[in-house]
C-alpha positions in Angstrom: 113.4 -1.2 -123.6 112.8 -4.9 -123.2 114.7 -7.2 -125.6 113.8 -10.9 -126.2 116.5 -13.0 -127.7 117.8 -16.6 -127.8 119.8 -17.6 -124.7 123.5 -18.3 -125.2 126.0 -20.1 -123.0 127.3 -16.8 -121.5 123.8 -16.4 -120.0 123.6 -19.7 -118.2 124.7 -18.5 -114.7 122.5 -15.5 -114.8 119.5 -17.5 -116.1 120.1 -20.0 -113.3 119.7 -17.3 -110.7 116.7 -15.7 -112.4 114.9 -19.0 -112.3 115.8 -19.7 -108.7 114.7 -16.2 -107.6 111.5 -16.3 -109.6 110.4 -19.6 -108.1 111.3 -18.8 -104.5 107.8 -17.3 -103.9 105.9 -19.4 -106.4 102.7 -21.0 -105.2 103.5 -24.4 -106.8 107.1 -25.4 -107.3 109.5 -28.1 -106.3 112.5 -25.8 -105.9 114.7 -27.4 -108.6 113.4 -25.7 -111.7 116.8 -24.1 -112.3 118.5 -27.5 -112.1 115.9 -29.0 -114.5 116.9 -26.4 -117.1 120.6 -27.3 -116.7 119.7 -30.9 -117.3 117.3 -30.2 -120.2 120.0 -28.2 -122.0 122.1 -31.4 -122.1 119.3 -33.5 -123.5 118.1 -34.4 -127.0 114.9 -32.6 -126.2 116.5 -29.1 -125.9 115.8 -26.7 -128.8 118.2 -23.7 -128.6 115.9 -21.5 -130.6 113.2 -22.0 -128.0 115.4 -21.1 -125.0 114.7 -17.3 -124.7 115.8 -14.5 -122.3 114.2 -11.2 -121.6 116.7 -8.4 -121.1 116.0 -5.0 -119.6 118.9 -2.5 -119.2 121.6 -5.2 -119.9 120.1 -7.5 -117.2 118.3 -10.8 -117.7 114.9 -10.4 -116.1 113.0 -13.3 -117.6 113.5 -16.7 -119.1 111.3 -19.3 -121.0 112.1 -22.7 -122.3 110.1 -25.0 -124.6 111.4 -28.6 -124.9 110.3 -31.5 -127.0 107.7 -33.9 -125.7 105.8 -36.8 -127.4 102.1 -37.1 -127.8 101.5 -40.5 -129.4 103.8 -40.5 -132.4 104.1 -36.7 -132.7 106.8 -34.5 -131.4 105.4 -31.4 -129.7 106.4 -28.9 -127.0 106.2 -28.4 -123.3 106.6 -24.9 -121.9 108.6 -25.2 -118.7 109.7 -23.1 -117.0 108.6 -19.5 -117.4 110.5 -17.3 -114.9 110.5 -13.6 -114.3 112.4 -11.9 -111.5 109.9 -11.0 -108.7 110.5 -7.2 -109.1 109.7 -7.4 -112.8 106.5 -9.6 -112.5 103.1 -8.2 -113.6 104.7 -6.1 -116.3 103.9 -8.2 -119.3 107.4 -9.8 -119.6 106.1 -13.4 -119.2 103.5 -12.7 -121.9 106.1 -11.3 -124.3 108.4 -14.4 -123.7 105.4 -16.7 -124.4 104.4 -14.9 -127.5 107.9 -14.9 -128.9 108.3 -18.5 -128.1 105.0 -19.4 -129.8 106.1 -17.4 -132.9 109.4 -19.3 -133.2 107.7 -22.6 -132.4 105.2 -22.0 -135.2 108.0 -21.3 -137.7 109.7 -24.6 -136.6 106.5 -26.4 -137.4 105.2 -27.5 -134.0 101.5 -28.0 -133.7 101.0 -27.8 -129.9 102.5 -26.5 -126.7 101.4 -27.9 -123.4 101.9 -26.3 -119.9 101.3 -27.3 -116.4 100.4 -24.0 -114.7 98.1 -21.4 -113.3 94.5 -21.6 -114.6 94.3 -17.8 -114.0 97.4 -16.9 -116.1 97.9 -19.2 -119.1 94.3 -19.0 -120.5 94.9 -15.2 -121.1 97.5 -16.4 -123.6 95.3 -18.8 -125.4 95.9 -22.0 -123.4 92.8 -24.2 -122.7 92.5 -27.5 -120.8 94.5 -30.0 -122.8 91.7 -32.4 -122.5 89.8 -30.3 -125.0 92.3 -31.6 -127.6 92.3 -35.2 -126.2 95.8 -34.6 -124.7 96.3 -36.1 -121.2 98.9 -35.7 -118.5 101.0 -38.7 -117.4 100.1 -37.9 -113.8 97.1 -36.8 -111.7 96.5 -33.1 -112.1 93.4 -30.9 -112.0 92.1 -30.5 -115.6 92.2 -26.7 -115.5 96.0 -26.8 -114.7 97.2 -29.0 -117.5 96.7 -26.9 -120.7 97.5 -26.8 -124.4 97.5 -24.3 -127.2 97.3 -25.1 -130.9 100.2 -23.3 -132.6 99.6 -24.4 -136.2 96.3 -25.6 -137.5 96.5 -29.2 -138.7 94.2 -31.8 -140.1 96.0 -34.4 -138.1 94.4 -35.2 -134.8 97.1 -35.3 -132.1 95.8 -37.0 -129.0 97.1 -39.2 -126.2 99.2 -39.1 -123.1 102.2 -36.7 -123.0 105.6 -38.3 -122.7 107.9 -35.7 -121.1 111.7 -35.7 -121.4 113.2 -38.1 -118.8 114.9 -35.0 -117.2 111.5 -34.1 -115.8 111.5 -37.2 -113.7 107.9 -38.0 -114.6 
């Protein structure tokens, strides 16, 4: 049975390999997603409660990380990366990781999560083009690939250009 829990330091090496294997066959990647996670863990933008692993039969098969970003004067979240071992993909593990991450993020009081990703995958989980909220990417990207989801309803209008953690190199 699949278990989703917060990552701990003992998981780091296994998570590194899961991310590396998951992105080997990815359509869009830069090959350093696993190193990005290592660097983000050391940053002020890392939120331990939003670094989650999926475990099946005592083996880490998936990983998700949400880190702090800025949109104007507001602190929000970026989902990056979501990684599932190739042999475990298309089984709903990514969806479960995202849903658990969203649940925890809501409890922590975040309003939005943004993601740069597949326009075929993330809309199934409630993501829409971020432009619908007035949220813009700090780089050129097709509108349908830069998405956001509202986690908590707010009367505050959060709009502007996303400022990623410096570890993203953007």
